[in-house]
C-alpha positions as semicolon CSV with decimal commas, in nm:
position;residue;x (nm);y (nm);z (nm)
1;M;-2,612;8,957;-0,482
2;Q;-2,433;9,243;-0,309
3;A;-2,305;9,255;0,046
4;S;-2,498;9,577;0,109
5;E;-2,837;9,419;0,037
6;S;-3,094;9,437;0,311
7;P;-3,238;9,114;0,456
8;W;-3,565;9,181;0,273
9;E;-3,386;9,216;-0,061
10;R;-3,200;8,889;0,000
11;V;-3,525;8,708;0,079
12;Q;-3,698;8,859;-0,225
13;H;-3,406;8,750;-0,445
14;R;-3,418;8,397;-0,299
15;M;-3,795;8,376;-0,351
16;Q;-3,751;8,492;-0,710
17;Q;-3,493;8,217;-0,772
18;L;-3,738;7,958;-0,637
19;G;-4,022;8,096;-0,847
20;L;-4,225;8,211;-0,546
21;A;-4,428;8,526;-0,607
22;E;-4,573;8,750;-0,338
23;A;-4,909;8,722;-0,516
24;D;-4,908;8,345;-0,447
25;L;-4,870;8,396;-0,073
26;D;-5,162;8,417;0,167
27;E;-5,036;8,604;0,473
28;S;-5,225;8,627;0,800
29;F;-5,136;8,754;1,144
30;V;-5,235;8,556;1,450
31;L;-5,183;8,585;1,821
32;A;-4,851;8,445;1,926
33;G;-4,805;8,281;2,260
34;G;-4,541;8,138;2,483
35;S;-4,246;8,338;2,606
36;G;-4,240;8,712;2,550
37;G;-4,481;8,816;2,819
38;Q;-4,792;9,022;2,796
39;K;-4,681;9,203;2,480
40;V;-4,676;8,879;2,277
41;N;-5,002;8,750;2,420
42;K;-5,208;9,055;2,332
43;T;-5,074;9,147;1,986
44;A;-5,106;8,960;1,660
45;S;-4,732;8,941;1,593
46;A;-4,714;8,582;1,470
47;V;-4,717;8,541;1,093
48;Q;-4,873;8,253;0,904
49;L;-4,778;8,217;0,535
50;I;-4,947;7,981;0,294
51;H;-4,809;7,926;-0,055
52;V;-5,140;7,876;-0,232
53;P;-5,024;7,677;-0,541
54;S;-4,840;7,414;-0,336
55;G;-5,040;7,437;-0,014
56;T;-4,721;7,471;0,192
57;M;-4,779;7,647;0,524
58;V;-4,528;7,815;0,754
59;K;-4,590;7,986;1,086
60;C;-4,339;8,208;1,261
61;A;-4,367;8,355;1,609
62;E;-3,997;8,380;1,693
63;G;-3,974;8,749;1,765
64;R;-4,193;9,009;1,929
65;S;-4,195;9,217;1,613
66;Q;-4,440;9,145;1,333
67;H;-4,192;9,286;1,083
68;M;-3,918;9,040;1,181
69;N;-4,163;8,750;1,191
70;R;-4,271;8,831;0,835
71;L;-3,909;8,812;0,724
72;K;-3,841;8,489;0,915
73;A;-4,159;8,329;0,779
74;R;-4,050;8,397;0,421
75;E;-3,704;8,255;0,494
76;R;-3,862;7,941;0,640
77;L;-4,091;7,909;0,339
78;C;-3,789;7,927;0,108
79;E;-3,608;7,662;0,313
80;K;-3,913;7,436;0,311
81;M;-3,961;7,470;-0,065
82;E;-3,590;7,400;-0,127
83;A;-3,611;7,089;0,092
84;Q;-3,919;6,967;-0,097
85;R;-3,745;7,016;-0,430
86;R;-3,434;6,835;-0,308
87;Q;-3,651;6,545;-0,190
88;Q;-3,836;6,529;-0,523
89;K;-3,504;6,526;-0,710
90;L;-3,372;6,242;-0,492
91;E;-3,690;6,039;-0,548
92;R;-3,677;6,102;-0,924
93;D;-3,309;5,999;-0,938
94;A;-3,384;5,685;-0,734
95;R;-3,667;5,588;-0,972
96;R;-3,438;5,638;-1,272
97;A;-3,163;5,429;-1,114
98;K;-3,413;5,154;-1,034
99;M;-3,543;5,147;-1,391
100;R;-3,188;5,142;-1,528
101;H;-3,109;4,849;-1,298
102;Q;-3,423;4,661;-1,399
103;K;-3,370;4,709;-1,771
104;R;-3,004;4,612;-1,781
105;K;-2,905;4,290;-1,952
106;P;-2,821;4,004;-1,714
107;S;-2,459;3,892;-1,704
108;A;-2,347;3,563;-1,858
109;R;-2,307;3,413;-1,511
110;Q;-2,661;3,512;-1,413
111;Q;-2,800;3,359;-1,731
112;A;-2,606;3,035;-1,678
113;K;-2,725;3,016;-1,318
114;R;-3,087;3,071;-1,425
115;I;-3,064;2,794;-1,687
116;G;-2,904;2,560;-1,432
117;N;-3,186;2,626;-1,187
118;K;-3,442;2,553;-1,460
119;R;-3,281;2,217;-1,531
120;V;-3,281;2,123;-1,162
121;R;-3,644;2,228;-1,131
122;G;-3,736;2,022;-1,438
123;E;-3,572;1,714;-1,287
124;V;-3,767;1,760;-0,963
125;K;-4,091;1,786;-1,159
126;K;-4,012;1,468;-1,355
127;L;-3,983;1,279;-1,029
128;R;-4,342;1,372;-0,942
129;G;-4,481;1,153;-1,216
130;R;-4,638;0,811;-1,163
131;P;-4,395;0,531;-1,100
132;S;-4,340;0,302;-1,393
133;R;-4,417;-0,073;-1,378
134;D;-4,050;-0,151;-1,394
135;D;-3,994;-0,012;-1,040
């Protein structure tokens, strides 16, 4: 990536790294609202992007210019996709760690404790029996 790249080239490069293609995006322009005055309220300058394969939706109405909103919407989409991938990686790593923890061999102390608890439990159960005639 060069320092002289335009913002659009940077966004296109970032999208390419994430595997997002322009063909996968459904772009629509809607009326913005809020601050910006009459200009914003009467022009369709807000941009709504939907990444069709994942169903991820982003809407951007930051600026008064449709061109800048298109750029910002793509940046937001990239950020959202990166966050989703980070979250999926964390969940996958947590599942792996849990499985590793579950499958590990118990320590000698844990095994001895478990056997001791079984003996105590067995003694308690023996006491539940019917009293003998000797008592």
